[in-house]
LOLORO-394907 format. One record per residue (C-alpha): residue number from 1; residue in one letter; x, y, z. Coordinates in Angstrom, 1 decimal. Example, Ala and Ser with C-alpha at 12.3 -4.5 7.8 and 13.67 -1.06 7.14 Angstrom:
// LOLORO-394907
<atom 1, 'a', <12.3, -4.5, 7.8>>
<atom 2, 's', <13.7, -1.1, 7.1>>
END
This chain:
// LOLORO-394907
<atom 1, 'x', <66.6, 25.7, -68.4>>
<atom 2, 'x', <63.6, 25.0, -66.2>>
<atom 3, 'x', <60.0, 26.0, -66.9>>
<atom 4, 'x', <57.9, 26.9, -63.9>>
<atom 5, 'x', <54.1, 27.0, -64.3>>
<atom 6, 'x', <53.7, 30.3, -62.4>>
<atom 7, 'x', <53.2, 34.0, -63.3>>
<atom 8, 'x', <55.6, 36.7, -62.2>>
<atom 9, 'x', <53.8, 39.3, -60.2>>
<atom 10, 'x', <54.1, 41.6, -57.1>>
<atom 11, 'x', <52.6, 39.1, -54.7>>
<atom 12, 'x', <52.6, 35.4, -53.9>>
<atom 13, 'x', <49.1, 34.3, -54.3>>
<atom 14, 'x', <46.7, 32.5, -56.6>>
<atom 15, 'x', <45.1, 34.4, -59.5>>
<atom 16, 'x', <43.0, 33.5, -62.5>>
<atom 17, 'x', <44.3, 33.8, -66.1>>
<atom 18, 'x', <41.6, 34.6, -68.5>>
<atom 19, 'x', <41.5, 33.0, -71.9>>
<atom 20, 'x', <40.0, 35.0, -74.7>>
<atom 21, 'x', <41.5, 32.5, -77.2>>
<atom 22, 'x', <43.1, 29.0, -76.8>>
<atom 23, 'x', <45.2, 28.4, -73.8>>
<atom 24, 'x', <48.7, 29.7, -74.7>>
<atom 25, 'x', <47.4, 32.3, -77.1>>
<atom 26, 'x', <48.5, 35.9, -76.7>>
<atom 27, 'x', <45.0, 36.8, -75.7>>
<atom 28, 'x', <45.3, 35.0, -72.3>>
<atom 29, 'x', <46.1, 37.4, -69.4>>
<atom 30, 'x', <45.7, 38.2, -65.8>>
<atom 31, 'x', <42.9, 40.7, -65.2>>
<atom 32, 'x', <43.5, 44.4, -65.8>>
<atom 33, 'x', <42.5, 46.8, -63.0>>
<atom 34, 'x', <38.7, 47.1, -62.9>>
<atom 35, 'x', <38.2, 44.6, -65.7>>
<atom 36, 'x', <35.1, 42.5, -65.5>>
<atom 37, 'x', <35.6, 39.0, -66.9>>
<atom 38, 'x', <32.6, 37.0, -65.7>>
<atom 39, 'x', <31.9, 35.8, -69.2>>
<atom 40, 'x', <35.5, 34.7, -70.1>>
<atom 41, 'x', <36.8, 31.2, -69.3>>
<atom 42, 'x', <39.7, 31.2, -66.8>>
<atom 43, 'x', <42.1, 28.8, -65.1>>
<atom 44, 'x', <43.9, 29.2, -61.8>>
<atom 45, 'x', <47.6, 30.1, -61.7>>
<atom 46, 'x', <50.1, 30.7, -58.9>>
<atom 47, 'x', <51.7, 34.2, -58.9>>
<atom 48, 'x', <55.1, 34.6, -57.4>>
<atom 49, 'x', <57.5, 37.4, -56.7>>
<atom 50, 'x', <60.8, 36.8, -58.5>>
<atom 51, 'x', <62.6, 38.6, -55.6>>
<atom 52, 'x', <61.4, 35.8, -53.2>>
<atom 53, 'x', <62.4, 33.0, -55.5>>
<atom 54, 'x', <65.9, 34.4, -56.1>>
<atom 55, 'x', <66.4, 35.1, -52.4>>
<atom 56, 'x', <65.3, 31.5, -51.5>>
<atom 57, 'x', <67.5, 30.0, -54.2>>
<atom 58, 'x', <64.6, 28.5, -56.1>>
<atom 59, 'x', <66.0, 30.2, -59.2>>
<atom 60, 'x', <69.3, 31.8, -60.0>>
<atom 61, 'x', <69.5, 35.5, -60.4>>
<atom 62, 'x', <68.9, 36.1, -64.1>>
<atom 63, 'x', <71.2, 37.9, -66.6>>
<atom 64, 'x', <68.4, 38.4, -69.1>>
<atom 65, 'x', <64.6, 38.8, -68.5>>
<atom 66, 'x', <61.9, 38.9, -71.2>>
<atom 67, 'x', <58.7, 40.5, -70.0>>
<atom 68, 'x', <55.7, 40.0, -72.3>>
<atom 69, 'x', <52.7, 39.6, -70.0>>
<atom 70, 'x', <49.8, 41.4, -71.7>>
<atom 71, 'x', <49.5, 44.4, -69.4>>
<atom 72, 'x', <50.8, 42.9, -66.2>>
<atom 73, 'x', <54.4, 44.1, -66.7>>
<atom 74, 'x', <54.4, 46.7, -64.0>>
<atom 75, 'x', <53.3, 44.2, -61.4>>
<atom 76, 'x', <55.9, 41.7, -62.6>>
<atom 77, 'x', <58.6, 44.4, -62.3>>
<atom 78, 'x', <57.5, 45.4, -58.8>>
<atom 79, 'x', <57.9, 41.7, -57.7>>
<atom 80, 'x', <61.5, 41.7, -59.0>>
<atom 81, 'x', <62.6, 45.2, -58.0>>
<atom 82, 'x', <65.4, 44.0, -55.6>>
<atom 83, 'x', <66.6, 41.4, -58.1>>
<atom 84, 'x', <66.8, 44.2, -60.8>>
<atom 85, 'x', <68.6, 46.6, -58.4>>
<atom 86, 'x', <71.2, 44.1, -57.2>>
<atom 87, 'x', <71.8, 41.8, -60.2>>
<atom 88, 'x', <71.3, 44.3, -63.0>>
<atom 89, 'x', <69.9, 41.9, -65.7>>
<atom 90, 'x', <69.2, 43.1, -69.2>>
<atom 91, 'x', <65.5, 43.3, -69.9>>
<atom 92, 'x', <63.4, 43.0, -73.0>>
<atom 93, 'x', <60.1, 44.6, -72.0>>
<atom 94, 'x', <57.0, 44.3, -74.2>>
<atom 95, 'x', <54.3, 46.9, -73.4>>
<atom 96, 'x', <50.7, 46.6, -74.2>>
<atom 97, 'x', <49.1, 49.8, -72.9>>
<atom 98, 'x', <49.9, 53.3, -71.6>>
<atom 99, 'x', <49.8, 52.3, -67.9>>
<atom 100, 'x', <52.2, 49.4, -68.4>>
<atom 101, 'x', <54.5, 51.6, -70.5>>
<atom 102, 'x', <54.5, 54.6, -68.1>>
<atom 103, 'x', <54.5, 52.8, -64.8>>
<atom 104, 'x', <57.0, 50.1, -65.9>>
<atom 105, 'x', <59.2, 52.6, -67.6>>
<atom 106, 'x', <59.2, 54.9, -64.5>>
<atom 107, 'x', <60.2, 52.0, -62.2>>
<atom 108, 'x', <63.0, 50.9, -64.5>>
<atom 109, 'x', <64.4, 54.5, -64.9>>
<atom 110, 'x', <64.3, 54.9, -61.2>>
<atom 111, 'x', <66.6, 51.9, -60.9>>
<atom 112, 'x', <68.9, 53.5, -63.5>>
<atom 113, 'x', <67.9, 51.5, -66.5>>
<atom 114, 'x', <68.0, 53.1, -70.0>>
<atom 115, 'x', <65.0, 52.2, -72.2>>
<atom 116, 'x', <65.4, 52.1, -76.0>>
<atom 117, 'x', <62.8, 50.9, -78.5>>
<atom 118, 'x', <63.9, 47.5, -79.6>>
<atom 119, 'x', <63.3, 48.3, -83.3>>
<atom 120, 'x', <62.2, 51.1, -85.6>>
<atom 121, 'x', <58.8, 49.5, -85.8>>
<atom 122, 'x', <58.6, 49.3, -82.0>>
<atom 123, 'x', <59.6, 53.0, -81.7>>
<atom 124, 'x', <56.8, 54.1, -84.0>>
<atom 125, 'x', <54.2, 51.8, -82.4>>
<atom 126, 'x', <55.2, 52.8, -78.8>>
<atom 127, 'x', <55.0, 56.5, -79.7>>
<atom 128, 'x', <51.6, 56.1, -81.4>>
<atom 129, 'x', <49.9, 53.3, -79.4>>
<atom 130, 'x', <52.0, 52.4, -76.4>>
<atom 131, 'x', <52.5, 49.0, -77.9>>
<atom 132, 'x', <55.9, 47.5, -78.7>>
<atom 133, 'x', <59.2, 46.4, -77.1>>
<atom 134, 'x', <62.0, 48.1, -75.2>>
<atom 135, 'x', <65.5, 47.0, -74.7>>
<atom 136, 'x', <66.2, 48.0, -71.1>>
<atom 137, 'x', <69.9, 48.2, -70.1>>
<atom 138, 'x', <71.0, 48.5, -66.5>>
<atom 139, 'x', <73.4, 51.2, -65.3>>
<atom 140, 'x', <76.9, 50.6, -66.7>>
<atom 141, 'x', <75.8, 48.5, -69.7>>
<atom 142, 'x', <75.9, 50.0, -73.1>>
<atom 143, 'x', <75.0, 48.4, -76.4>>
<atom 144, 'x', <77.9, 47.0, -78.4>>
<atom 145, 'x', <78.9, 49.2, -81.4>>
<atom 146, 'x', <80.4, 47.7, -84.5>>
<atom 147, 'x', <83.9, 48.8, -85.2>>
<atom 148, 'x', <84.0, 51.7, -87.5>>
<atom 149, 'x', <86.8, 51.9, -90.1>>
END
């Protein structure tokens, strides 16, 4: 395993990650559309398209992707669209708002993915607040069922 100090996104550029809490806390995030953050400390971070990194051989095509990027999930998915379409990884997708849930879910469904809440708690939370995790299975992959006697 290799850790790369970059943020998955839909473009290769430099951005600012805003820190509402300590660095590494779950309150750090890239800015939401139209969010004003002049009063919040930030640090620079390189954003990259996973499609470009896979195509260039910088990283291997993934079998499993965990997306938990505090509202930036749709942008991250857009930057890996070709990788998702061609390599069909399983995805665990944490959603944090309606936009992330609706846009990210639509993109994944367009690629043939099936989205299922990852737990009963996630199912209730997603329905009520658009906050929780989905297990996203690509076309042709189904969850394993236990043998029934």
